[in-house]
ZADO-1210 file (C-alpha; in nm, 4 decimals, padded with zeros to 6 digits):
<atoms>
<atom x="-01.0042" y="00.7167" z="01.2919" code="UNK" pos="1"/>
<atom x="-00.8817" y="00.5152" z="01.5053" code="UNK" pos="2"/>
<atom x="-00.5289" y="00.5512" z="01.6473" code="UNK" pos="3"/>
<atom x="-00.3149" y="00.2308" z="01.7151" code="UNK" pos="4"/>
<atom x="00.0188" y="00.3215" z="01.8320" code="UNK" pos="5"/>
<atom x="00.2582" y="00.2419" z="02.0805" code="UNK" pos="6"/>
<atom x="00.5793" y="00.4851" z="01.9955" code="UNK" pos="7"/>
<atom x="00.6101" y="00.8320" z="02.0858" code="UNK" pos="8"/>
<atom x="00.5766" y="01.0429" z="01.7949" code="UNK" pos="9"/>
<atom x="00.8739" y="01.1917" z="01.7381" code="UNK" pos="10"/>
<atom x="01.0996" y="01.3330" z="01.3847" code="UNK" pos="11"/>
<atom x="00.7744" y="01.3573" z="01.1446" code="UNK" pos="12"/>
<atom x="00.8205" y="01.4548" z="00.8643" code="UNK" pos="13"/>
<atom x="00.4963" y="01.4351" z="00.7189" code="UNK" pos="14"/>
<atom x="00.3046" y="01.5778" z="00.8932" code="UNK" pos="15"/>
<atom x="-00.1186" y="01.5410" z="00.6755" code="UNK" pos="16"/>
<atom x="-00.4121" y="01.7828" z="00.8189" code="UNK" pos="17"/>
<atom x="-00.7596" y="01.7957" z="00.7651" code="UNK" pos="18"/>
<atom x="-00.6586" y="01.6426" z="00.3652" code="UNK" pos="19"/>
<atom x="-00.9630" y="01.6591" z="00.1028" code="UNK" pos="20"/>
<atom x="-01.0212" y="01.6085" z="-00.3165" code="UNK" pos="21"/>
<atom x="-01.3274" y="01.6841" z="-00.3834" code="UNK" pos="22"/>
<atom x="-01.3590" y="01.6407" z="-00.8216" code="UNK" pos="23"/>
<atom x="-01.6564" y="01.9012" z="-00.9894" code="UNK" pos="24"/>
<atom x="-01.7371" y="01.9658" z="-00.6047" code="UNK" pos="25"/>
<atom x="-02.0049" y="01.6518" z="-00.5833" code="UNK" pos="26"/>
<atom x="-01.7217" y="01.3228" z="-00.5729" code="UNK" pos="27"/>
<atom x="-01.5501" y="01.2988" z="-00.2993" code="UNK" pos="28"/>
<atom x="-01.1588" y="01.0893" z="-00.3563" code="UNK" pos="29"/>
<atom x="-01.0253" y="01.2121" z="-00.0205" code="UNK" pos="30"/>
<atom x="-01.2296" y="01.3051" z="00.3066" code="UNK" pos="31"/>
<atom x="-01.0099" y="01.4897" z="00.5949" code="UNK" pos="32"/>
<atom x="-00.7569" y="01.2619" z="00.6873" code="UNK" pos="33"/>
<atom x="-00.4996" y="01.3213" z="00.8912" code="UNK" pos="34"/>
<atom x="-00.1513" y="01.1282" z="00.9613" code="UNK" pos="35"/>
<atom x="00.2013" y="01.2122" z="01.0144" code="UNK" pos="36"/>
<atom x="00.4876" y="00.9711" z="00.8923" code="UNK" pos="37"/>
<atom x="00.8625" y="00.9675" z="01.1127" code="UNK" pos="38"/>
<atom x="01.1936" y="00.9981" z="01.0213" code="UNK" pos="39"/>
<atom x="01.3413" y="00.6843" z="00.8564" code="UNK" pos="40"/>
<atom x="00.9572" y="00.4852" z="00.9167" code="UNK" pos="41"/>
<atom x="00.7914" y="00.2696" z="00.5951" code="UNK" pos="42"/>
<atom x="00.5105" y="00.4077" z="00.6168" code="UNK" pos="43"/>
<atom x="00.1981" y="00.2401" z="00.3797" code="UNK" pos="44"/>
<atom x="-00.1156" y="00.2927" z="00.3027" code="UNK" pos="45"/>
<atom x="-00.3032" y="00.0182" z="00.2300" code="UNK" pos="46"/>
<atom x="-00.6344" y="-00.0050" z="00.0397" code="UNK" pos="47"/>
<atom x="-00.8131" y="-00.1375" z="-00.2856" code="UNK" pos="48"/>
<atom x="-00.8294" y="00.0713" z="-00.6244" code="UNK" pos="49"/>
<atom x="-01.0241" y="00.3496" z="-00.6272" code="UNK" pos="50"/>
<atom x="-01.0128" y="00.4431" z="-00.1910" code="UNK" pos="51"/>
<atom x="-00.8070" y="00.7245" z="-00.2741" code="UNK" pos="52"/>
<atom x="-00.4416" y="00.6035" z="-00.2177" code="UNK" pos="53"/>
<atom x="-00.3048" y="00.7942" z="-00.5107" code="UNK" pos="54"/>
<atom x="-00.4774" y="01.0866" z="-00.4771" code="UNK" pos="55"/>
<atom x="-00.3038" y="01.1993" z="-00.2224" code="UNK" pos="56"/>
<atom x="-00.0517" y="01.1215" z="-00.3298" code="UNK" pos="57"/>
<atom x="-00.0480" y="01.3678" z="-00.6125" code="UNK" pos="58"/>
<atom x="-00.1654" y="01.6119" z="-00.3076" code="UNK" pos="59"/>
<atom x="00.1626" y="01.5492" z="-00.1741" code="UNK" pos="60"/>
<atom x="00.3422" y="01.5701" z="-00.4302" code="UNK" pos="61"/>
<atom x="00.2155" y="01.8699" z="-00.5530" code="UNK" pos="62"/>
<atom x="00.0848" y="01.7525" z="-00.8445" code="UNK" pos="63"/>
<atom x="-00.3132" y="01.8469" z="-00.7577" code="UNK" pos="64"/>
<atom x="-00.4177" y="02.0837" z="-00.5096" code="UNK" pos="65"/>
<atom x="-00.6666" y="01.9782" z="-00.1679" code="UNK" pos="66"/>
<atom x="-00.9621" y="02.1287" z="-00.1849" code="UNK" pos="67"/>
<atom x="-00.8724" y="02.1533" z="00.2146" code="UNK" pos="68"/>
<atom x="-00.6733" y="02.1117" z="00.4991" code="UNK" pos="69"/>
<atom x="-00.2960" y="02.0672" z="00.3830" code="UNK" pos="70"/>
<atom x="00.0460" y="01.9072" z="00.4609" code="UNK" pos="71"/>
<atom x="00.3789" y="01.9821" z="00.5276" code="UNK" pos="72"/>
<atom x="00.6684" y="01.7370" z="00.4088" code="UNK" pos="73"/>
<atom x="00.9948" y="01.8150" z="00.5851" code="UNK" pos="74"/>
<atom x="00.8285" y="02.1880" z="00.6473" code="UNK" pos="75"/>
<atom x="00.7326" y="02.2705" z="00.3750" code="UNK" pos="76"/>
<atom x="00.3923" y="02.3751" z="00.3250" code="UNK" pos="77"/>
<atom x="00.3154" y="02.1880" z="-00.0225" code="UNK" pos="78"/>
<atom x="00.0339" y="02.4340" z="-00.1396" code="UNK" pos="79"/>
<atom x="00.2771" y="02.7364" z="-00.0707" code="UNK" pos="80"/>
<atom x="00.5792" y="02.6130" z="-00.0977" code="UNK" pos="81"/>
<atom x="00.5660" y="02.3557" z="-00.3958" code="UNK" pos="82"/>
<atom x="00.8561" y="02.3829" z="-00.5368" code="UNK" pos="83"/>
<atom x="01.0970" y="02.3799" z="-00.2083" code="UNK" pos="84"/>
<atom x="00.9167" y="02.0290" z="-00.2251" code="UNK" pos="85"/>
<atom x="00.9509" y="01.8607" z="-00.5187" code="UNK" pos="86"/>
<atom x="01.2755" y="01.9193" z="-00.4764" code="UNK" pos="87"/>
<atom x="01.2909" y="01.7309" z="-00.2234" code="UNK" pos="88"/>
<atom x="01.1610" y="01.3996" z="-00.2788" code="UNK" pos="89"/>
<atom x="01.1368" y="01.1265" z="-00.5059" code="UNK" pos="90"/>
<atom x="00.8800" y="00.9908" z="-00.7224" code="UNK" pos="91"/>
<atom x="00.7765" y="00.6601" z="-00.8046" code="UNK" pos="92"/>
<atom x="00.4184" y="00.6656" z="-01.0337" code="UNK" pos="93"/>
<atom x="00.2041" y="00.3945" z="-01.1072" code="UNK" pos="94"/>
<atom x="00.2292" y="00.4362" z="-01.4301" code="UNK" pos="95"/>
<atom x="00.5471" y="00.3611" z="-01.6435" code="UNK" pos="96"/>
<atom x="00.7153" y="00.7350" z="-01.7576" code="UNK" pos="97"/>
<atom x="01.0466" y="00.5598" z="-01.9406" code="UNK" pos="98"/>
<atom x="01.0350" y="00.7217" z="-02.2753" code="UNK" pos="99"/>
<atom x="01.0678" y="00.3806" z="-02.4560" code="UNK" pos="100"/>
<atom x="01.2927" y="00.5641" z="-02.7423" code="UNK" pos="101"/>
<atom x="01.4929" y="00.6373" z="-02.5167" code="UNK" pos="102"/>
<atom x="01.8573" y="00.4180" z="-02.3479" code="UNK" pos="103"/>
<atom x="01.7930" y="00.3959" z="-01.9478" code="UNK" pos="104"/>
<atom x="02.1039" y="00.6223" z="-01.8889" code="UNK" pos="105"/>
<atom x="01.9328" y="00.8885" z="-02.1145" code="UNK" pos="106"/>
<atom x="01.5711" y="00.8458" z="-01.9029" code="UNK" pos="107"/>
<atom x="01.7824" y="00.9469" z="-01.5762" code="UNK" pos="108"/>
<atom x="01.9475" y="01.1863" z="-01.7606" code="UNK" pos="109"/>
<atom x="01.7130" y="01.3453" z="-01.8776" code="UNK" pos="110"/>
<atom x="01.5136" y="01.2785" z="-01.5058" code="UNK" pos="111"/>
<atom x="01.8530" y="01.5540" z="-01.3463" code="UNK" pos="112"/>
<atom x="01.7899" y="01.7619" z="-01.6266" code="UNK" pos="113"/>
<atom x="01.4699" y="01.7995" z="-01.5019" code="UNK" pos="114"/>
<atom x="01.5810" y="01.9167" z="-01.1247" code="UNK" pos="115"/>
<atom x="01.8792" y="02.1068" z="-01.2728" code="UNK" pos="116"/>
<atom x="02.0877" y="01.8595" z="-01.1926" code="UNK" pos="117"/>
<atom x="02.5011" y="01.9827" z="-01.3356" code="UNK" pos="118"/>
<atom x="02.5694" y="01.7114" z="-01.5636" code="UNK" pos="119"/>
<atom x="02.9392" y="01.7108" z="-01.4189" code="UNK" pos="120"/>
<atom x="02.7006" y="01.5555" z="-01.1392" code="UNK" pos="121"/>
<atom x="02.4719" y="01.3507" z="-01.3158" code="UNK" pos="122"/>
<atom x="02.6531" y="01.1833" z="-01.5087" code="UNK" pos="123"/>
<atom x="02.8154" y="01.0528" z="-01.2344" code="UNK" pos="124"/>
<atom x="02.5232" y="00.9320" z="-00.9844" code="UNK" pos="125"/>
<atom x="02.3069" y="00.8341" z="-01.2955" code="UNK" pos="126"/>
<atom x="02.6314" y="00.5061" z="-01.2977" code="UNK" pos="127"/>
<atom x="02.5309" y="00.4691" z="-00.8809" code="UNK" pos="128"/>
<atom x="02.2329" y="00.4500" z="-00.9390" code="UNK" pos="129"/>
<atom x="02.1989" y="00.1814" z="-01.2735" code="UNK" pos="130"/>
<atom x="02.4458" y="-00.0238" z="-01.0378" code="UNK" pos="131"/>
<atom x="02.2632" y="-00.0233" z="-00.7867" code="UNK" pos="132"/>
<atom x="01.9406" y="-00.1044" z="-00.9601" code="UNK" pos="133"/>
<atom x="02.2065" y="-00.3759" z="-01.1226" code="UNK" pos="134"/>
<atom x="02.0638" y="-00.1755" z="-01.4963" code="UNK" pos="135"/>
<atom x="02.4099" y="-00.1295" z="-01.5747" code="UNK" pos="136"/>
<atom x="02.5481" y="-00.3405" z="-01.8192" code="UNK" pos="137"/>
<atom x="02.1632" y="-00.2349" z="-02.0583" code="UNK" pos="138"/>
<atom x="02.2724" y="00.1382" z="-01.9935" code="UNK" pos="139"/>
<atom x="02.2881" y="00.1674" z="-02.3522" code="UNK" pos="140"/>
<atom x="02.0137" y="-00.0422" z="-02.4591" code="UNK" pos="141"/>
<atom x="01.7184" y="00.1898" z="-02.5377" code="UNK" pos="142"/>
<atom x="01.3792" y="00.1148" z="-02.2523" code="UNK" pos="143"/>
<atom x="01.1142" y="-00.0555" z="-02.5099" code="UNK" pos="144"/>
<atom x="01.3090" y="-00.3599" z="-02.4710" code="UNK" pos="145"/>
<atom x="01.2788" y="-00.4097" z="-02.1131" code="UNK" pos="146"/>
<atom x="01.0848" y="-00.5790" z="-01.9451" code="UNK" pos="147"/>
<atom x="00.8087" y="-00.5675" z="-01.7144" code="UNK" pos="148"/>
<atom x="01.0406" y="-00.5574" z="-01.3358" code="UNK" pos="149"/>
<atom x="01.3590" y="-00.3953" z="-01.6029" code="UNK" pos="150"/>
<atom x="01.1210" y="-00.1485" z="-01.5904" code="UNK" pos="151"/>
<atom x="01.0162" y="-00.0997" z="-01.2818" code="UNK" pos="152"/>
<atom x="01.4676" y="-00.0743" z="-01.1497" code="UNK" pos="153"/>
<atom x="01.4198" y="00.2047" z="-01.4068" code="UNK" pos="154"/>
<atom x="01.1686" y="00.4325" z="-01.2221" code="UNK" pos="155"/>
<atom x="01.3174" y="00.3748" z="-00.8863" code="UNK" pos="156"/>
<atom x="01.7140" y="00.5130" z="-01.0151" code="UNK" pos="157"/>
<atom x="01.5121" y="00.7761" z="-01.2066" code="UNK" pos="158"/>
<atom x="01.3041" y="00.8603" z="-00.8936" code="UNK" pos="159"/>
<atom x="01.6411" y="00.8908" z="-00.6538" code="UNK" pos="160"/>
<atom x="01.8475" y="01.0704" z="-00.9318" code="UNK" pos="161"/>
<atom x="01.7669" y="01.4374" z="-00.7192" code="UNK" pos="162"/>
<atom x="01.9092" y="01.1792" z="-00.3887" code="UNK" pos="163"/>
<atom x="01.5497" y="01.2410" z="-00.2001" code="UNK" pos="164"/>
<atom x="01.5231" y="01.2250" z="00.1476" code="UNK" pos="165"/>
<atom x="01.1833" y="01.0960" z="00.1465" code="UNK" pos="166"/>
<atom x="01.0441" y="00.8805" z="-00.1488" code="UNK" pos="167"/>
<atom x="00.7281" y="00.7960" z="-00.2634" code="UNK" pos="168"/>
<atom x="00.6529" y="00.4807" z="-00.4406" code="UNK" pos="169"/>
<atom x="00.2360" y="00.4468" z="-00.6100" code="UNK" pos="170"/>
<atom x="00.1507" y="00.1008" z="-00.6160" code="UNK" pos="171"/>
<atom x="00.5421" y="-00.0191" z="-00.6849" code="UNK" pos="172"/>
<atom x="00.5034" y="-00.3747" z="-00.8086" code="UNK" pos="173"/>
<atom x="00.1785" y="-00.3101" z="-00.9807" code="UNK" pos="174"/>
<atom x="00.1442" y="-00.6027" z="-01.2868" code="UNK" pos="175"/>
<atom x="00.5004" y="-00.7342" z="-01.1704" code="UNK" pos="176"/>
<atom x="00.4889" y="-01.0813" z="-01.1208" code="UNK" pos="177"/>
<atom x="00.5841" y="-01.2762" z="-00.8103" code="UNK" pos="178"/>
<atom x="00.9923" y="-01.3361" z="-00.8245" code="UNK" pos="179"/>
<atom x="00.9960" y="-00.9238" z="-00.9549" code="UNK" pos="180"/>
<atom x="00.7615" y="-00.8640" z="-00.6825" code="UNK" pos="181"/>
<atom x="01.0319" y="-00.9708" z="-00.3927" code="UNK" pos="182"/>
<atom x="01.3182" y="-00.7770" z="-00.6044" code="UNK" pos="183"/>
<atom x="01.1747" y="-00.4508" z="-00.5758" code="UNK" pos="184"/>
<atom x="01.0108" y="-00.5554" z="-00.1805" code="UNK" pos="185"/>
<atom x="01.4055" y="-00.6003" z="-00.1608" code="UNK" pos="186"/>
<atom x="01.5814" y="-00.2779" z="-00.2866" code="UNK" pos="187"/>
<atom x="01.2611" y="-00.0983" z="-00.0619" code="UNK" pos="188"/>
<atom x="01.4160" y="-00.2596" z="00.2144" code="UNK" pos="189"/>
<atom x="01.7816" y="-00.1357" z="00.0793" code="UNK" pos="190"/>
<atom x="01.6769" y="00.2396" z="00.0215" code="UNK" pos="191"/>
<atom x="01.5919" y="00.2624" z="00.3884" code="UNK" pos="192"/>
<atom x="01.8610" y="00.0391" z="00.5663" code="UNK" pos="193"/>
<atom x="02.1369" y="00.2083" z="00.3735" code="UNK" pos="194"/>
<atom x="02.0509" y="00.5496" z="00.3215" code="UNK" pos="195"/>
<atom x="01.7900" y="00.6034" z="00.5753" code="UNK" pos="196"/>
<atom x="01.5439" y="00.7482" z="00.3673" code="UNK" pos="197"/>
<atom x="01.1606" y="00.7788" z="00.4107" code="UNK" pos="198"/>
<atom x="00.9840" y="00.5889" z="00.2204" code="UNK" pos="199"/>
<atom x="00.6096" y="00.6315" z="00.1472" code="UNK" pos="200"/>
<atom x="00.4307" y="00.3686" z="-00.0243" code="UNK" pos="201"/>
<atom x="00.0453" y="00.3085" z="-00.1673" code="UNK" pos="202"/>
<atom x="-00.0729" y="-00.1381" z="-00.2287" code="UNK" pos="203"/>
<atom x="-00.3429" y="-00.3075" z="-00.2064" code="UNK" pos="204"/>
<atom x="-00.1050" y="-00.5673" z="-00.1607" code="UNK" pos="205"/>
<atom x="-00.1646" y="-00.7310" z="00.1769" code="UNK" pos="206"/>
<atom x="00.1321" y="-00.9493" z="00.1528" code="UNK" pos="207"/>
<atom x="00.3193" y="-00.6350" z="00.0521" code="UNK" pos="208"/>
<atom x="00.2260" y="-00.3883" z="00.3132" code="UNK" pos="209"/>
<atom x="00.2689" y="-00.6834" z="00.5998" code="UNK" pos="210"/>
<atom x="00.6755" y="-00.7218" z="00.4821" code="UNK" pos="211"/>
<atom x="00.7452" y="-00.4232" z="00.4269" code="UNK" pos="212"/>
<atom x="00.5996" y="-00.1628" z="00.6385" code="UNK" pos="213"/>
<atom x="00.7116" y="-00.0260" z="00.9754" code="UNK" pos="214"/>
<atom x="00.3000" y="00.1704" z="00.9353" code="UNK" pos="215"/>
<atom x="00.0334" y="00.0741" z="00.8298" code="UNK" pos="216"/>
<atom x="-00.3309" y="00.3731" z="00.7753" code="UNK" pos="217"/>
<atom x="-00.5936" y="00.1455" z="00.5822" code="UNK" pos="218"/>
<atom x="-00.7850" y="00.3655" z="00.3874" code="UNK" pos="219"/>
<atom x="-01.1152" y="00.3073" z="00.2878" code="UNK" pos="220"/>
<atom x="-01.3818" y="00.5568" z="00.0747" code="UNK" pos="221"/>
<atom x="-01.1646" y="00.8522" z="00.1648" code="UNK" pos="222"/>
<atom x="-01.0649" y="00.7653" z="00.4603" code="UNK" pos="223"/>
<atom x="-00.8157" y="00.6702" z="00.7301" code="UNK" pos="224"/>
<atom x="-00.9795" y="00.4258" z="00.8823" code="UNK" pos="225"/>
<atom x="-00.6875" y="00.2438" z="01.1386" code="UNK" pos="226"/>
<atom x="-00.3038" y="00.3757" z="01.1320" code="UNK" pos="227"/>
<atom x="-00.0806" y="00.1463" z="01.3211" code="UNK" pos="228"/>
<atom x="00.2324" y="-00.1054" z="01.3322" code="UNK" pos="229"/>
<atom x="00.1018" y="-00.4269" z="01.1322" code="UNK" pos="230"/>
<atom x="00.1535" y="-00.6167" z="01.4356" code="UNK" pos="231"/>
<atom x="-00.0372" y="-00.4082" z="01.6230" code="UNK" pos="232"/>
<atom x="-00.3676" y="-00.4517" z="01.3599" code="UNK" pos="233"/>
<atom x="-00.3637" y="-00.7606" z="01.3984" code="UNK" pos="234"/>
<atom x="-00.3475" y="-00.8259" z="01.7904" code="UNK" pos="235"/>
<atom x="-00.6067" y="-00.4841" z="01.8168" code="UNK" pos="236"/>
<atom x="-00.8547" y="-00.7996" z="01.6323" code="UNK" pos="237"/>
<atom x="-00.8212" y="-01.0143" z="01.9499" code="UNK" pos="238"/>
<atom x="-00.8174" y="-01.3346" z="01.8608" code="UNK" pos="239"/>
<atom x="-00.7761" y="-01.6614" z="01.6469" code="UNK" pos="240"/>
<atom x="-00.9790" y="-01.6479" z="01.3645" code="UNK" pos="241"/>
<atom x="-01.1485" y="-01.9426" z="01.1820" code="UNK" pos="242"/>
<atom x="-01.3256" y="-01.9688" z="00.8563" code="UNK" pos="243"/>
<atom x="-01.6710" y="-02.1590" z="00.8205" code="UNK" pos="244"/>
<atom x="-01.8240" y="-02.3184" z="00.5506" code="UNK" pos="245"/>
<atom x="-02.1693" y="-02.5657" z="00.5719" code="UNK" pos="246"/>
<atom x="-02.2899" y="-02.7216" z="00.3522" code="UNK" pos="247"/>
<atom x="-02.6785" y="-02.6003" z="00.3298" code="UNK" pos="248"/>
<atom x="-02.5828" y="-02.2847" z="00.2666" code="UNK" pos="249"/>
<atom x="-02.9688" y="-02.1010" z="00.2708" code="UNK" pos="250"/>
<atom x="-02.9704" y="-02.1781" z="00.6180" code="UNK" pos="251"/>
<atom x="-02.7451" y="-01.8769" z="00.8872" code="UNK" pos="252"/>
<atom x="-02.6204" y="-02.0626" z="01.2412" code="UNK" pos="253"/>
<atom x="-02.4512" y="-01.6970" z="01.3803" code="UNK" pos="254"/>
<atom x="-02.6693" y="-01.6964" z="01.6490" code="UNK" pos="255"/>
<atom x="-02.5870" y="-02.0488" z="01.6582" code="UNK" pos="256"/>
<atom x="-02.2176" y="-02.0583" z="01.6732" code="UNK" pos="257"/>
<atom x="-02.2288" y="-01.6853" z="01.8435" code="UNK" pos="258"/>
<atom x="-02.3345" y="-01.9374" z="02.1892" code="UNK" pos="259"/>
<atom x="-02.0346" y="-02.0902" z="02.1601" code="UNK" pos="260"/>
<atom x="-01.7543" y="-02.0476" z="02.4339" code="UNK" pos="261"/>
<atom x="-01.4959" y="-01.8325" z="02.3504" code="UNK" pos="262"/>
<atom x="-01.6713" y="-01.6940" z="02.1015" code="UNK" pos="263"/>
<atom x="-01.6200" y="-01.2966" z="02.0403" code="UNK" pos="264"/>
<atom x="-01.8182" y="-01.1903" z="01.7258" code="UNK" pos="265"/>
<atom x="-01.9697" y="-01.3929" z="01.4377" code="UNK" pos="266"/>
<atom x="-01.9778" y="-01.2311" z="01.0406" code="UNK" pos="267"/>
<atom x="-02.1051" y="-01.4121" z="00.7703" code="UNK" pos="268"/>
<atom x="-01.9955" y="-01.3069" z="00.3863" code="UNK" pos="269"/>
<atom x="-02.0902" y="-01.4780" z="00.0842" code="UNK" pos="270"/>
<atom x="-02.1555" y="-01.7592" z="00.2444" code="UNK" pos="271"/>
<atom x="-01.8880" y="-01.8215" z="00.4554" code="UNK" pos="272"/>
<atom x="-01.8538" y="-01.6997" z="00.8051" code="UNK" pos="273"/>
<atom x="-01.5274" y="-01.5555" z="00.9489" code="UNK" pos="274"/>
<atom x="-01.5587" y="-01.6073" z="01.3664" code="UNK" pos="275"/>
<atom x="-01.3467" y="-01.4291" z="01.5437" code="UNK" pos="276"/>
<atom x="-01.3006" y="-01.6544" z="01.9244" code="UNK" pos="277"/>
<atom x="-01.0243" y="-01.5479" z="02.1735" code="UNK" pos="278"/>
<atom x="-00.9106" y="-01.9157" z="02.1516" code="UNK" pos="279"/>
<atom x="-00.9197" y="-02.0824" z="01.8323" code="UNK" pos="280"/>
<atom x="-00.8257" y="-02.4658" z="01.9341" code="UNK" pos="281"/>
<atom x="-01.0333" y="-02.5043" z="02.1659" code="UNK" pos="282"/>
<atom x="-01.3378" y="-02.2966" z="01.9667" code="UNK" pos="283"/>
<atom x="-01.2724" y="-02.5077" z="01.6531" code="UNK" pos="284"/>
<atom x="-01.4004" y="-02.8761" z="01.7692" code="UNK" pos="285"/>
<atom x="-01.6560" y="-02.6625" z="02.0109" code="UNK" pos="286"/>
<atom x="-01.8179" y="-02.5335" z="01.6158" code="UNK" pos="287"/>
<atom x="-01.8241" y="-02.8449" z="01.4822" code="UNK" pos="288"/>
<atom x="-01.9687" y="-03.0611" z="01.7846" code="UNK" pos="289"/>
<atom x="-02.2481" y="-02.7881" z="01.8013" code="UNK" pos="290"/>
<atom x="-02.2947" y="-02.8052" z="01.4388" code="UNK" pos="291"/>
<atom x="-02.2902" y="-03.1908" z="01.3907" code="UNK" pos="292"/>
<atom x="-02.5917" y="-03.2053" z="01.6288" code="UNK" pos="293"/>
<atom x="-02.8065" y="-02.9107" z="01.4567" code="UNK" pos="294"/>
<atom x="-02.7410" y="-03.1804" z="01.1692" code="UNK" pos="295"/>
<atom x="-02.5430" y="-02.9763" z="00.9415" code="UNK" pos="296"/>
<atom x="-02.2436" y="-03.0620" z="00.7208" code="UNK" pos="297"/>
<atom x="-01.9006" y="-02.8680" z="00.7770" code="UNK" pos="298"/>
<atom x="-01.7198" y="-02.8317" z="00.3930" code="UNK" pos="299"/>
<atom x="-01.4622" y="-02.6087" z="00.5056" code="UNK" pos="300"/>
<atom x="-01.2482" y="-02.5633" z="00.8661" code="UNK" pos="301"/>
<atom x="-00.9772" y="-02.3020" z="00.8885" code="UNK" pos="302"/>
<atom x="-00.7739" y="-02.1914" z="01.2675" code="UNK" pos="303"/>
<atom x="-00.5574" y="-01.9571" z="01.0878" code="UNK" pos="304"/>
<atom x="-00.4027" y="-01.6308" z="01.2870" code="UNK" pos="305"/>
<atom x="-00.5548" y="-01.2696" z="01.2505" code="UNK" pos="306"/>
<atom x="-00.4108" y="-01.1436" z="00.9155" code="UNK" pos="307"/>
<atom x="-00.4242" y="-00.8025" z="00.7642" code="UNK" pos="308"/>
<atom x="-00.7132" y="-00.9676" z="00.5290" code="UNK" pos="309"/>
<atom x="-00.9434" y="-00.9849" z="00.8658" code="UNK" pos="310"/>
<atom x="-00.7934" y="-00.6526" z="01.0399" code="UNK" pos="311"/>
<atom x="-00.9450" y="-00.4721" z="00.7058" code="UNK" pos="312"/>
<atom x="-01.2502" y="-00.6790" z="00.6985" code="UNK" pos="313"/>
<atom x="-01.2651" y="-00.5246" z="01.0834" code="UNK" pos="314"/>
<atom x="-01.2449" y="-00.1969" z="00.9720" code="UNK" pos="315"/>
<atom x="-01.4428" y="-00.1340" z="00.6764" code="UNK" pos="316"/>
<atom x="-01.7566" y="-00.4486" z="00.7067" code="UNK" pos="317"/>
<atom x="-01.5968" y="-00.6405" z="00.3979" code="UNK" pos="318"/>
<atom x="-01.3663" y="-00.8725" z="00.2378" code="UNK" pos="319"/>
<atom x="-01.0465" y="-00.6644" z="00.0918" code="UNK" pos="320"/>
<atom x="-01.0338" y="-00.8859" z="-00.1571" code="UNK" pos="321"/>
<atom x="-01.3487" y="-00.8539" z="-00.2549" code="UNK" pos="322"/>
<atom x="-01.3115" y="-00.5004" z="-00.2735" code="UNK" pos="323"/>
<atom x="-01.4513" y="-00.3688" z="-00.6117" code="UNK" pos="324"/>
<atom x="-01.2601" y="-00.2051" z="-00.7973" code="UNK" pos="325"/>
<atom x="-01.3497" y="00.1473" z="-00.9422" code="UNK" pos="326"/>
<atom x="-01.3325" y="00.1629" z="-01.3427" code="UNK" pos="327"/>
<atom x="-01.0800" y="00.4189" z="-01.3347" code="UNK" pos="328"/>
<atom x="-00.8627" y="00.2276" z="-01.1037" code="UNK" pos="329"/>
<atom x="-00.8876" y="-00.1188" z="-01.3162" code="UNK" pos="330"/>
<atom x="-00.7872" y="00.0679" z="-01.6238" code="UNK" pos="331"/>
<atom x="-00.4825" y="00.2030" z="-01.5539" code="UNK" pos="332"/>
<atom x="-00.4643" y="-00.1489" z="-01.3814" code="UNK" pos="333"/>
<atom x="-00.4774" y="-00.2853" z="-01.6822" code="UNK" pos="334"/>
<atom x="-00.2086" y="-00.0421" z="-01.8915" code="UNK" pos="335"/>
<atom x="00.0502" y="-00.0747" z="-01.6505" code="UNK" pos="336"/>
<atom x="00.0184" y="-00.4569" z="-01.6739" code="UNK" pos="337"/>
<atom x="-00.0107" y="-00.4488" z="-02.0135" code="UNK" pos="338"/>
<atom x="00.3592" y="-00.2842" z="-02.0114" code="UNK" pos="339"/>
<atom x="00.5431" y="-00.5024" z="-01.7765" code="UNK" pos="340"/>
<atom x="00.4141" y="-00.7908" z="-01.9681" code="UNK" pos="341"/>
<atom x="00.5496" y="-00.6960" z="-02.3061" code="UNK" pos="342"/>
</atoms>
């Protein structure tokens, strides 16, 4: 795993060492990962469905036991001090967990009861949280009548009822429309700004990780391949990105492009060429001229600054958007999206 980090490690609230989970002694979902999360930061796990993100969260929140390795949250060992860890954290799971037959207020109060919070305390705290997520006017409505966005906000309120020092959010905007997704981002940013909360979120939305996270760990096939700030990860590519398509897709022109000035790397994927250049403005016209002399017709050419998708491709060898999803993840996503669209 590559570390891209300019800051010194300071005040770590989550420390993970060699964390591993093997199912049925054959399927390695999480493979000896190491990382730490600092107090007050938004730390993101970026990767496709099936990469091992949710399994990692389930181990950290003590729902499942690691096969080997371990982790500490706020100094508490997840294996030996599970009760203390659970009391100090909040969780907003990927699936909707609120009871649809109960009202918003009743759901939050139920969560408070599970934490053992006295009723005289939890009632006031529940009202504060309903106001925070803008659901006060709907506190006595049954959850079955809620939209996907309202359900997600209620889940967030439930995850905050114990006033956690660390909040875990597993795919917090899965299945939500763009407008609701952005609204959820604003709530997440507010928790950090106003409460200094440490947030750990998983996502496979590139723009979400870029917009929210102070640091990102890219996960692939159960391993963390790189960690860094979004800007650092993009800068690590060392240049501009040119995407190119030609009319005669059956002919590989990788060698031809590789010889052009400022070209550092060329990758061919599904008929599209991804070219890394130290100076895209100079390289792009040179590519067009070289291909014209070679009898090639350019059907598409785009010059962009590096994105997290290019970062993902650099470290995993394929595009994030084209990564195949596991069957179980697809089923879970469809269930969640179906509920969100009710």
